[in-house]
C-alpha positions as CSV (number, residue, x, y, z in Angstrom):
1,M,-13.0,34.9,-19.1
2,R,-12.4,33.2,-15.6
3,S,-10.9,36.2,-14.0
4,L,-14.6,38.3,-14.8
5,R,-16.5,38.4,-11.3
6,F,-19.8,41.2,-12.4
7,V,-21.6,42.9,-15.5
8,R,-23.2,46.1,-15.0
9,A,-24.7,48.5,-18.2
10,D,-24.5,52.3,-16.6
11,P,-28.2,52.0,-15.9
12,P,-30.1,50.0,-16.8
13,E,-33.1,50.2,-19.1
14,P,-36.0,50.9,-16.9
15,D,-37.4,48.0,-19.3
16,R,-34.9,45.4,-18.6
17,R,-35.0,43.9,-22.2
18,R,-31.5,45.1,-23.5
19,P,-29.3,45.6,-20.5
20,A,-26.6,46.5,-21.6
21,R,-28.0,49.5,-23.0
22,T,-27.5,52.8,-21.7
23,K,-29.7,56.3,-21.1
24,R,-27.2,58.6,-19.8
25,H,-23.4,57.9,-20.8
26,G,-23.8,55.1,-22.8
27,H,-20.9,52.7,-20.9
28,L,-20.3,49.3,-19.7
29,F,-18.3,48.2,-17.1
30,L,-16.5,45.1,-16.5
31,G,-15.9,44.4,-12.4
32,T,-12.5,42.2,-13.1
33,Y,-10.3,40.9,-10.6
34,K,-7.5,43.0,-12.9
35,G,-10.1,45.4,-11.9
36,I,-12.8,47.7,-13.1
37,F,-13.0,48.3,-16.6
38,R,-15.1,50.5,-19.4
39,S,-16.9,50.1,-22.7
40,I,-17.6,53.3,-24.4
41,D,-18.2,51.1,-27.4
42,R,-20.8,48.7,-26.3
43,G,-18.4,46.1,-25.7
44,V,-16.2,46.0,-28.7
45,S,-12.8,47.1,-26.7
46,F,-12.7,47.8,-23.0
47,T,-10.3,50.4,-21.1
48,R,-9.7,49.6,-16.8
49,V,-10.9,52.6,-15.6
50,I,-9.6,51.4,-12.4
51,D,-7.5,49.0,-10.3
52,A,-7.5,48.6,-6.7
53,A,-11.7,47.4,-7.1
54,S,-13.2,44.1,-8.5
55,N,-17.2,43.9,-8.4
56,V,-19.0,47.6,-9.2
57,L,-22.6,49.1,-8.9
58,V,-24.3,51.7,-11.4
59,D,-27.1,53.2,-9.0
60,S,-30.5,54.6,-10.9
61,K,-28.4,58.6,-11.6
62,G,-26.0,56.7,-13.7
63,N,-23.4,56.6,-11.1
64,V,-20.8,54.3,-10.5
65,F,-19.5,53.0,-7.4
66,A,-16.2,50.6,-8.1
67,F,-16.2,48.2,-4.5
68,G,-12.1,46.4,-3.5
69,E,-9.6,47.7,-0.9
70,G,-11.6,50.4,-0.9
71,I,-15.3,52.5,-2.1
72,A,-14.9,55.4,-4.8
73,M,-17.9,56.6,-7.0
74,S,-17.7,58.5,-10.5
75,R,-20.0,61.3,-11.3
76,D,-19.6,61.5,-15.1
77,G,-19.1,58.0,-16.4
78,G,-15.8,56.6,-14.9
79,D,-13.9,59.4,-16.4
80,T,-13.0,60.6,-12.2
81,W,-13.2,59.2,-9.1
82,E,-13.5,59.8,-6.1
83,S,-13.0,58.0,-2.0
84,R,-16.6,57.2,-0.8
85,L,-15.0,55.3,2.8
86,L,-17.0,58.0,4.6
87,G,-17.8,55.9,8.4
88,V,-17.1,52.4,6.5
89,N,-13.9,50.8,9.0
90,A,-13.2,48.2,6.4
91,A,-12.7,46.8,3.2
92,P,-16.0,45.7,1.6
93,R,-16.4,41.9,1.2
94,A,-19.5,42.3,-1.0
95,A,-22.1,45.0,-1.8
96,A,-25.0,44.7,-3.5
97,L,-28.0,47.6,-4.7
98,A,-32.0,47.9,-4.6
99,N,-33.8,51.3,-4.9
100,D,-30.2,53.0,-5.0
101,R,-29.9,51.9,-1.6
102,I,-26.6,50.3,-1.6
103,Y,-25.8,47.2,1.1
104,L,-22.6,46.7,2.0
105,N,-20.7,43.7,3.8
106,T,-17.4,44.4,5.4
107,A,-15.9,41.6,8.4
108,L,-16.4,44.0,11.0
109,G,-20.0,44.2,10.5
110,H,-22.9,45.7,7.3
111,Y,-23.4,49.3,6.5
112,L,-26.3,51.0,3.9
113,S,-26.0,54.1,2.2
114,T,-28.7,56.0,1.4
115,T,-26.9,58.7,-0.1
116,T,-23.2,59.0,-2.3
117,T,-21.8,60.3,0.6
118,A,-22.1,58.8,4.0
119,W,-22.0,55.0,5.2
């Protein structure tokens, strides 16, 4: 798979021995150059849930963040998405998640979000 960028479980098990197994929604997310794909059957099949994104992060609460031309967040395992560009002035180039803090890099600078609503 040349277009595979990131694989994230929603959210990972605390013991980290089975990172694809999930507690809240049981979904697996793949970030690709063709969008974000979700599996609801442990990776047997995948469906695209968002087009304009290639990177995906999942926090410990099960919120799913998609990064690409903008930032989108899903609170329901990828069924619906909301824009989360509040305060970000450029498209994300890289994103990382640590201790439920999202670190974002853009062409115009770095951003930190400690909530799900603002940067």
